[in-house]
Structure formats: structure tokens, C-alpha cells
mmCIF file of the C-alpha atoms, coordinates in Angstrom:
data_MODEL
# 
_entry.id   MODEL 
# 
loop_
_atom_site.group_PDB 
_atom_site.id 
_atom_site.type_symbol 
_atom_site.label_atom_id 
_atom_site.label_alt_id 
_atom_site.label_comp_id 
_atom_site.label_asym_id 
_atom_site.label_entity_id 
_atom_site.label_seq_id 
_atom_site.pdbx_PDB_ins_code 
_atom_site.Cartn_x 
_atom_site.Cartn_y 
_atom_site.Cartn_z 
_atom_site.occupancy 
_atom_site.B_iso_or_equiv 
_atom_site.pdbx_formal_charge 
_atom_site.auth_seq_id 
_atom_site.auth_comp_id 
_atom_site.auth_asym_id 
_atom_site.auth_atom_id 
_atom_site.pdbx_PDB_model_num 
ATOM 1   C CA . UNK A 1 1   ? 114.223 102.200 80.116  1.00 0.00 ? 1   UNK A CA 1 
ATOM 2   C CA . UNK A 1 2   ? 116.015 104.618 77.307  1.00 0.00 ? 2   UNK A CA 1 
ATOM 3   C CA . UNK A 1 3   ? 118.603 102.119 76.717  1.00 0.00 ? 3   UNK A CA 1 
ATOM 4   C CA . UNK A 1 4   ? 115.816 100.263 75.678  1.00 0.00 ? 4   UNK A CA 1 
ATOM 5   C CA . UNK A 1 5   ? 114.356 102.418 73.551  1.00 0.00 ? 5   UNK A CA 1 
ATOM 6   C CA . UNK A 1 6   ? 111.215 102.785 75.674  1.00 0.00 ? 6   UNK A CA 1 
ATOM 7   C CA . UNK A 1 7   ? 108.973 105.638 74.529  1.00 0.00 ? 7   UNK A CA 1 
ATOM 8   C CA . UNK A 1 8   ? 109.064 108.801 76.981  1.00 0.00 ? 8   UNK A CA 1 
ATOM 9   C CA . UNK A 1 9   ? 105.628 108.121 77.998  1.00 0.00 ? 9   UNK A CA 1 
ATOM 10  C CA . UNK A 1 10  ? 106.274 104.827 79.588  1.00 0.00 ? 10  UNK A CA 1 
ATOM 11  C CA . UNK A 1 11  ? 109.882 106.142 80.879  1.00 0.00 ? 11  UNK A CA 1 
ATOM 12  C CA . UNK A 1 12  ? 107.855 109.159 82.979  1.00 0.00 ? 12  UNK A CA 1 
ATOM 13  C CA . UNK A 1 13  ? 105.248 106.400 84.392  1.00 0.00 ? 13  UNK A CA 1 
ATOM 14  C CA . UNK A 1 14  ? 108.411 105.377 86.177  1.00 0.00 ? 14  UNK A CA 1 
ATOM 15  C CA . UNK A 1 15  ? 108.277 108.122 89.074  1.00 0.00 ? 15  UNK A CA 1 
ATOM 16  C CA . UNK A 1 16  ? 104.741 108.166 89.884  1.00 0.00 ? 16  UNK A CA 1 
ATOM 17  C CA . UNK A 1 17  ? 104.419 104.531 89.514  1.00 0.00 ? 17  UNK A CA 1 
ATOM 18  C CA . UNK A 1 18  ? 107.637 104.198 92.338  1.00 0.00 ? 18  UNK A CA 1 
ATOM 19  C CA . UNK A 1 19  ? 106.286 107.508 94.524  1.00 0.00 ? 19  UNK A CA 1 
ATOM 20  C CA . UNK A 1 20  ? 102.439 106.422 94.856  1.00 0.00 ? 20  UNK A CA 1 
ATOM 21  C CA . UNK A 1 21  ? 102.165 102.880 94.063  1.00 0.00 ? 21  UNK A CA 1 
ATOM 22  C CA . UNK A 1 22  ? 103.062 101.585 97.178  1.00 0.00 ? 22  UNK A CA 1 
ATOM 23  C CA . UNK A 1 23  ? 101.580 104.373 99.608  1.00 0.00 ? 23  UNK A CA 1 
ATOM 24  C CA . UNK A 1 24  ? 97.753  104.468 97.567  1.00 0.00 ? 24  UNK A CA 1 
ATOM 25  C CA . UNK A 1 25  ? 97.890  100.744 97.765  1.00 0.00 ? 25  UNK A CA 1 
ATOM 26  C CA . UNK A 1 26  ? 98.130  100.670 101.514 1.00 0.00 ? 26  UNK A CA 1 
ATOM 27  C CA . UNK A 1 27  ? 94.736  102.183 102.088 1.00 0.00 ? 27  UNK A CA 1 
ATOM 28  C CA . UNK A 1 28  ? 93.000  99.175  100.465 1.00 0.00 ? 28  UNK A CA 1 
ATOM 29  C CA . UNK A 1 29  ? 95.330  96.266  101.532 1.00 0.00 ? 29  UNK A CA 1 
ATOM 30  C CA . UNK A 1 30  ? 95.376  97.750  105.090 1.00 0.00 ? 30  UNK A CA 1 
ATOM 31  C CA . UNK A 1 31  ? 92.209  96.215  106.095 1.00 0.00 ? 31  UNK A CA 1 
ATOM 32  C CA . UNK A 1 32  ? 93.425  92.710  104.497 1.00 0.00 ? 32  UNK A CA 1 
ATOM 33  C CA . UNK A 1 33  ? 96.739  92.713  106.360 1.00 0.00 ? 33  UNK A CA 1 
ATOM 34  C CA . UNK A 1 34  ? 95.089  93.512  109.848 1.00 0.00 ? 34  UNK A CA 1 
ATOM 35  C CA . UNK A 1 35  ? 92.534  90.461  109.145 1.00 0.00 ? 35  UNK A CA 1 
ATOM 36  C CA . UNK A 1 36  ? 95.533  88.192  108.847 1.00 0.00 ? 36  UNK A CA 1 
ATOM 37  C CA . UNK A 1 37  ? 96.652  86.598  112.446 1.00 0.00 ? 37  UNK A CA 1 
ATOM 38  C CA . UNK A 1 38  ? 100.489 85.785  111.042 1.00 0.00 ? 38  UNK A CA 1 
ATOM 39  C CA . UNK A 1 39  ? 101.477 88.769  108.959 1.00 0.00 ? 39  UNK A CA 1 
ATOM 40  C CA . UNK A 1 40  ? 105.134 87.532  109.042 1.00 0.00 ? 40  UNK A CA 1 
ATOM 41  C CA . UNK A 1 41  ? 103.941 85.146  106.223 1.00 0.00 ? 41  UNK A CA 1 
ATOM 42  C CA . UNK A 1 42  ? 102.268 88.186  104.443 1.00 0.00 ? 42  UNK A CA 1 
ATOM 43  C CA . UNK A 1 43  ? 106.065 89.773  104.363 1.00 0.00 ? 43  UNK A CA 1 
ATOM 44  C CA . UNK A 1 44  ? 107.414 86.676  102.893 1.00 0.00 ? 44  UNK A CA 1 
ATOM 45  C CA . UNK A 1 45  ? 105.300 86.605  100.423 1.00 0.00 ? 45  UNK A CA 1 
ATOM 46  C CA . UNK A 1 46  ? 105.866 90.264  99.708  1.00 0.00 ? 46  UNK A CA 1 
ATOM 47  C CA . UNK A 1 47  ? 109.376 89.918  99.445  1.00 0.00 ? 47  UNK A CA 1 
ATOM 48  C CA . UNK A 1 48  ? 109.397 87.022  97.026  1.00 0.00 ? 48  UNK A CA 1 
ATOM 49  C CA . UNK A 1 49  ? 106.956 88.662  95.153  1.00 0.00 ? 49  UNK A CA 1 
ATOM 50  C CA . UNK A 1 50  ? 109.675 92.075  94.962  1.00 0.00 ? 50  UNK A CA 1 
ATOM 51  C CA . UNK A 1 51  ? 112.567 89.387  94.018  1.00 0.00 ? 51  UNK A CA 1 
ATOM 52  C CA . UNK A 1 52  ? 109.973 87.857  91.477  1.00 0.00 ? 52  UNK A CA 1 
ATOM 53  C CA . UNK A 1 53  ? 109.481 91.034  89.756  1.00 0.00 ? 53  UNK A CA 1 
ATOM 54  C CA . UNK A 1 54  ? 113.053 92.332  90.045  1.00 0.00 ? 54  UNK A CA 1 
ATOM 55  C CA . UNK A 1 55  ? 114.225 89.269  88.651  1.00 0.00 ? 55  UNK A CA 1 
ATOM 56  C CA . UNK A 1 56  ? 111.750 89.637  85.470  1.00 0.00 ? 56  UNK A CA 1 
ATOM 57  C CA . UNK A 1 57  ? 112.397 93.193  85.015  1.00 0.00 ? 57  UNK A CA 1 
ATOM 58  C CA . UNK A 1 58  ? 116.217 92.180  84.667  1.00 0.00 ? 58  UNK A CA 1 
ATOM 59  C CA . UNK A 1 59  ? 115.123 89.353  82.419  1.00 0.00 ? 59  UNK A CA 1 
ATOM 60  C CA . UNK A 1 60  ? 113.304 92.032  80.209  1.00 0.00 ? 60  UNK A CA 1 
ATOM 61  C CA . UNK A 1 61  ? 116.157 94.590  79.906  1.00 0.00 ? 61  UNK A CA 1 
ATOM 62  C CA . UNK A 1 62  ? 118.370 91.893  78.419  1.00 0.00 ? 62  UNK A CA 1 
ATOM 63  C CA . UNK A 1 63  ? 115.930 90.569  76.312  1.00 0.00 ? 63  UNK A CA 1 
ATOM 64  C CA . UNK A 1 64  ? 113.488 93.120  75.077  1.00 0.00 ? 64  UNK A CA 1 
ATOM 65  C CA . UNK A 1 65  ? 113.468 97.053  73.879  1.00 0.00 ? 65  UNK A CA 1 
ATOM 66  C CA . UNK A 1 66  ? 111.177 99.532  72.136  1.00 0.00 ? 66  UNK A CA 1 
ATOM 67  C CA . UNK A 1 67  ? 107.300 99.642  73.496  1.00 0.00 ? 67  UNK A CA 1 
ATOM 68  C CA . UNK A 1 68  ? 106.979 96.199  74.535  1.00 0.00 ? 68  UNK A CA 1 
ATOM 69  C CA . UNK A 1 69  ? 110.392 96.110  76.805  1.00 0.00 ? 69  UNK A CA 1 
ATOM 70  C CA . UNK A 1 70  ? 108.700 99.301  78.284  1.00 0.00 ? 70  UNK A CA 1 
ATOM 71  C CA . UNK A 1 71  ? 105.389 97.838  78.680  1.00 0.00 ? 71  UNK A CA 1 
ATOM 72  C CA . UNK A 1 72  ? 106.691 94.615  80.728  1.00 0.00 ? 72  UNK A CA 1 
ATOM 73  C CA . UNK A 1 73  ? 109.082 96.764  82.482  1.00 0.00 ? 73  UNK A CA 1 
ATOM 74  C CA . UNK A 1 74  ? 106.339 99.432  84.053  1.00 0.00 ? 74  UNK A CA 1 
ATOM 75  C CA . UNK A 1 75  ? 103.731 96.300  84.747  1.00 0.00 ? 75  UNK A CA 1 
ATOM 76  C CA . UNK A 1 76  ? 106.734 94.680  86.806  1.00 0.00 ? 76  UNK A CA 1 
ATOM 77  C CA . UNK A 1 77  ? 107.104 97.514  88.701  1.00 0.00 ? 77  UNK A CA 1 
ATOM 78  C CA . UNK A 1 78  ? 104.058 98.137  89.518  1.00 0.00 ? 78  UNK A CA 1 
ATOM 79  C CA . UNK A 1 79  ? 103.690 94.122  90.580  1.00 0.00 ? 79  UNK A CA 1 
ATOM 80  C CA . UNK A 1 80  ? 106.879 95.316  92.772  1.00 0.00 ? 80  UNK A CA 1 
ATOM 81  C CA . UNK A 1 81  ? 105.024 97.954  94.184  1.00 0.00 ? 81  UNK A CA 1 
ATOM 82  C CA . UNK A 1 82  ? 102.069 96.512  95.317  1.00 0.00 ? 82  UNK A CA 1 
ATOM 83  C CA . UNK A 1 83  ? 104.581 93.701  97.224  1.00 0.00 ? 83  UNK A CA 1 
ATOM 84  C CA . UNK A 1 84  ? 106.569 96.619  98.245  1.00 0.00 ? 84  UNK A CA 1 
ATOM 85  C CA . UNK A 1 85  ? 103.203 97.846  100.257 1.00 0.00 ? 85  UNK A CA 1 
ATOM 86  C CA . UNK A 1 86  ? 102.568 94.426  101.377 1.00 0.00 ? 86  UNK A CA 1 
ATOM 87  C CA . UNK A 1 87  ? 106.187 94.211  102.880 1.00 0.00 ? 87  UNK A CA 1 
ATOM 88  C CA . UNK A 1 88  ? 105.518 97.710  104.248 1.00 0.00 ? 88  UNK A CA 1 
ATOM 89  C CA . UNK A 1 89  ? 102.311 97.007  105.823 1.00 0.00 ? 89  UNK A CA 1 
ATOM 90  C CA . UNK A 1 90  ? 103.548 93.857  107.741 1.00 0.00 ? 90  UNK A CA 1 
ATOM 91  C CA . UNK A 1 91  ? 106.872 94.319  108.322 1.00 0.00 ? 91  UNK A CA 1 
ATOM 92  C CA . UNK A 1 92  ? 105.577 97.650  110.630 1.00 0.00 ? 92  UNK A CA 1 
ATOM 93  C CA . UNK A 1 93  ? 103.821 94.989  112.842 1.00 0.00 ? 93  UNK A CA 1 
ATOM 94  C CA . UNK A 1 94  ? 106.719 92.088  112.993 1.00 0.00 ? 94  UNK A CA 1 
ATOM 95  C CA . UNK A 1 95  ? 108.804 95.049  114.030 1.00 0.00 ? 95  UNK A CA 1 
ATOM 96  C CA . UNK A 1 96  ? 107.069 96.701  116.415 1.00 0.00 ? 96  UNK A CA 1 
ATOM 97  C CA . UNK A 1 97  ? 106.661 93.003  118.394 1.00 0.00 ? 97  UNK A CA 1 
ATOM 98  C CA . UNK A 1 98  ? 109.995 92.045  118.042 1.00 0.00 ? 98  UNK A CA 1 
ATOM 99  C CA . UNK A 1 99  ? 112.523 95.314  118.651 1.00 0.00 ? 99  UNK A CA 1 
ATOM 100 C CA . UNK A 1 100 ? 111.472 97.580  121.359 1.00 0.00 ? 100 UNK A CA 1 
ATOM 101 C CA . UNK A 1 101 ? 110.464 100.887 121.646 1.00 0.00 ? 101 UNK A CA 1 
ATOM 102 C CA . UNK A 1 102 ? 113.363 102.724 121.994 1.00 0.00 ? 102 UNK A CA 1 
ATOM 103 C CA . UNK A 1 103 ? 115.682 100.882 119.450 1.00 0.00 ? 103 UNK A CA 1 
ATOM 104 C CA . UNK A 1 104 ? 113.266 100.844 116.198 1.00 0.00 ? 104 UNK A CA 1 
ATOM 105 C CA . UNK A 1 105 ? 114.213 104.302 115.208 1.00 0.00 ? 105 UNK A CA 1 
ATOM 106 C CA . UNK A 1 106 ? 118.078 103.881 116.091 1.00 0.00 ? 106 UNK A CA 1 
ATOM 107 C CA . UNK A 1 107 ? 117.594 100.751 113.648 1.00 0.00 ? 107 UNK A CA 1 
ATOM 108 C CA . UNK A 1 108 ? 115.923 102.445 110.656 1.00 0.00 ? 108 UNK A CA 1 
ATOM 109 C CA . UNK A 1 109 ? 118.578 105.189 110.837 1.00 0.00 ? 109 UNK A CA 1 
ATOM 110 C CA . UNK A 1 110 ? 121.202 102.144 110.952 1.00 0.00 ? 110 UNK A CA 1 
ATOM 111 C CA . UNK A 1 111 ? 119.637 100.960 107.827 1.00 0.00 ? 111 UNK A CA 1 
ATOM 112 C CA . UNK A 1 112 ? 119.471 103.762 105.865 1.00 0.00 ? 112 UNK A CA 1 
ATOM 113 C CA . UNK A 1 113 ? 123.075 104.213 106.536 1.00 0.00 ? 113 UNK A CA 1 
ATOM 114 C CA . UNK A 1 114 ? 124.063 101.414 105.551 1.00 0.00 ? 114 UNK A CA 1 
ATOM 115 C CA . UNK A 1 115 ? 122.214 100.865 102.343 1.00 0.00 ? 115 UNK A CA 1 
ATOM 116 C CA . UNK A 1 116 ? 123.375 104.173 101.271 1.00 0.00 ? 116 UNK A CA 1 
ATOM 117 C CA . UNK A 1 117 ? 126.677 103.923 101.631 1.00 0.00 ? 117 UNK A CA 1 
ATOM 118 C CA . UNK A 1 118 ? 125.718 100.710 99.240  1.00 0.00 ? 118 UNK A CA 1 
ATOM 119 C CA . UNK A 1 119 ? 124.131 102.472 96.795  1.00 0.00 ? 119 UNK A CA 1 
ATOM 120 C CA . UNK A 1 120 ? 127.184 104.751 97.061  1.00 0.00 ? 120 UNK A CA 1 
ATOM 121 C CA . UNK A 1 121 ? 129.647 102.121 96.170  1.00 0.00 ? 121 UNK A CA 1 
ATOM 122 C CA . UNK A 1 122 ? 127.694 100.419 93.760  1.00 0.00 ? 122 UNK A CA 1 
ATOM 123 C CA . UNK A 1 123 ? 127.530 104.037 91.588  1.00 0.00 ? 123 UNK A CA 1 
ATOM 124 C CA . UNK A 1 124 ? 131.217 104.656 92.275  1.00 0.00 ? 124 UNK A CA 1 
ATOM 125 C CA . UNK A 1 125 ? 131.967 101.128 91.172  1.00 0.00 ? 125 UNK A CA 1 
ATOM 126 C CA . UNK A 1 126 ? 129.791 101.640 87.597  1.00 0.00 ? 126 UNK A CA 1 
ATOM 127 C CA . UNK A 1 127 ? 131.617 104.689 87.146  1.00 0.00 ? 127 UNK A CA 1 
ATOM 128 C CA . UNK A 1 128 ? 135.415 103.270 87.848  1.00 0.00 ? 128 UNK A CA 1 
ATOM 129 C CA . UNK A 1 129 ? 133.814 100.367 85.092  1.00 0.00 ? 129 UNK A CA 1 
ATOM 130 C CA . UNK A 1 130 ? 132.640 103.053 82.817  1.00 0.00 ? 130 UNK A CA 1 
ATOM 131 C CA . UNK A 1 131 ? 136.512 104.565 82.796  1.00 0.00 ? 131 UNK A CA 1 
ATOM 132 C CA . UNK A 1 132 ? 134.832 107.462 80.526  1.00 0.00 ? 132 UNK A CA 1 
ATOM 133 C CA . UNK A 1 133 ? 134.001 105.505 77.734  1.00 0.00 ? 133 UNK A CA 1 
ATOM 134 C CA . UNK A 1 134 ? 130.557 104.163 76.939  1.00 0.00 ? 134 UNK A CA 1 
ATOM 135 C CA . UNK A 1 135 ? 129.379 101.106 79.032  1.00 0.00 ? 135 UNK A CA 1 
ATOM 136 C CA . UNK A 1 136 ? 126.395 98.890  77.611  1.00 0.00 ? 136 UNK A CA 1 
ATOM 137 C CA . UNK A 1 137 ? 124.774 99.942  80.313  1.00 0.00 ? 137 UNK A CA 1 
ATOM 138 C CA . UNK A 1 138 ? 122.033 96.685  80.396  1.00 0.00 ? 138 UNK A CA 1 
ATOM 139 C CA . UNK A 1 139 ? 124.790 93.872  81.683  1.00 0.00 ? 139 UNK A CA 1 
ATOM 140 C CA . UNK A 1 140 ? 125.777 95.925  85.250  1.00 0.00 ? 140 UNK A CA 1 
ATOM 141 C CA . UNK A 1 141 ? 122.427 97.213  85.713  1.00 0.00 ? 141 UNK A CA 1 
ATOM 142 C CA . UNK A 1 142 ? 120.616 93.565  84.910  1.00 0.00 ? 142 UNK A CA 1 
ATOM 143 C CA . UNK A 1 143 ? 123.735 92.139  86.757  1.00 0.00 ? 143 UNK A CA 1 
ATOM 144 C CA . UNK A 1 144 ? 122.513 95.287  90.314  1.00 0.00 ? 144 UNK A CA 1 
ATOM 145 C CA . UNK A 1 145 ? 118.587 93.460  89.290  1.00 0.00 ? 145 UNK A CA 1 
ATOM 146 C CA . UNK A 1 146 ? 120.237 89.949  89.712  1.00 0.00 ? 146 UNK A CA 1 
ATOM 147 C CA . UNK A 1 147 ? 122.365 91.065  93.108  1.00 0.00 ? 147 UNK A CA 1 
ATOM 148 C CA . UNK A 1 148 ? 119.390 92.673  94.489  1.00 0.00 ? 148 UNK A CA 1 
ATOM 149 C CA . UNK A 1 149 ? 116.861 89.806  93.764  1.00 0.00 ? 149 UNK A CA 1 
ATOM 150 C CA . UNK A 1 150 ? 119.238 87.306  95.094  1.00 0.00 ? 150 UNK A CA 1 
ATOM 151 C CA . UNK A 1 151 ? 119.549 89.647  98.271  1.00 0.00 ? 151 UNK A CA 1 
ATOM 152 C CA . UNK A 1 152 ? 115.319 89.519  98.381  1.00 0.00 ? 152 UNK A CA 1 
ATOM 153 C CA . UNK A 1 153 ? 115.599 85.968  98.378  1.00 0.00 ? 153 UNK A CA 1 
ATOM 154 C CA . UNK A 1 154 ? 118.013 85.672  101.255 1.00 0.00 ? 154 UNK A CA 1 
ATOM 155 C CA . UNK A 1 155 ? 116.389 87.703  103.445 1.00 0.00 ? 155 UNK A CA 1 
ATOM 156 C CA . UNK A 1 156 ? 112.901 86.215  102.605 1.00 0.00 ? 156 UNK A CA 1 
ATOM 157 C CA . UNK A 1 157 ? 114.600 83.205  103.473 1.00 0.00 ? 157 UNK A CA 1 
ATOM 158 C CA . UNK A 1 158 ? 115.748 84.530  106.829 1.00 0.00 ? 158 UNK A CA 1 
ATOM 159 C CA . UNK A 1 159 ? 112.910 86.251  107.336 1.00 0.00 ? 159 UNK A CA 1 
ATOM 160 C CA . UNK A 1 160 ? 110.525 83.162  108.257 1.00 0.00 ? 160 UNK A CA 1 
ATOM 161 C CA . UNK A 1 161 ? 112.631 82.208  111.463 1.00 0.00 ? 161 UNK A CA 1 
# 
């Protein structure tokens, strides 16, 4: 958002929204999710909504600047975090039904390790591409957003089985 010349007050909203944006809504959304018999559909809906929000943030980064761009990013970040909350609530239920209790911690550890390595590789790739020069960050960050959006789309499609 700094590259978009968004005001600092909007940039400062990112961390509180990111940190509390999925935990606090779980208090309200938890009762709704518990009433649904097929929670897998809630997870798929949440994953698709995350896909749309990330895609919209990428488009916003390409096409808008200033206050308007900042507000649009914050709006879609809120949508992303609410949909992440839905996924978090429903995935625990689905994970409990599919994965044996002894394997859940190991599975979470593997997924966290793999995602950490992938983020490290992405960061090293961006550093390599910049070669110590100024890099127009809108292009690579927008591409990574699109890549993440595609991953969410594939993930939600495989989860339907």
C-alpha cells in the first residue's frame, strides 16, 4: 500500500485487521457454522471468497492509487479475513472427521514447514529479480497475489471431493 501512496492511517489498519480479523468473527460465525450439517460447503465458500478477495486486491494494486486504492484494499482485506474465519471454523470440523487424531499435529507441522519454505523461496526470488536495483513492486506483488488466488481456487475445487 505504500507503493500505491495510500495514507498511513490506512496502512496502519492492515495489521489489526489481519490479526483480529479472523479470530473475532469466529465468535459470531461459530454458532452459524455449528447449525450447518455439511460444513464442507462452508469451507469451499470461504475458500472461493478468499480467492475473489485476493484477486480483487491484486487488481486494485494494479489499477488504483492513493486514498481510494487504500480503502479498496482494506475493504477486501476485511472480506478476506471474514472468509478465512469461515474456513478456519469449518476446516477443524472436516479435519477432525477425515484425519486420525494422532496424525493431525504432524500434518499441521508439515503444512506449516512447507508453506514457510515456499515463502522463503518467493522472497529470495524477489530479491534475485531486483538485483539491488529499484524494482517496480506492483508487478511482482500483483503476480504473487494472482498465484495465491489460483492456489486457493485449485484448493477449493479439490476440497469438493
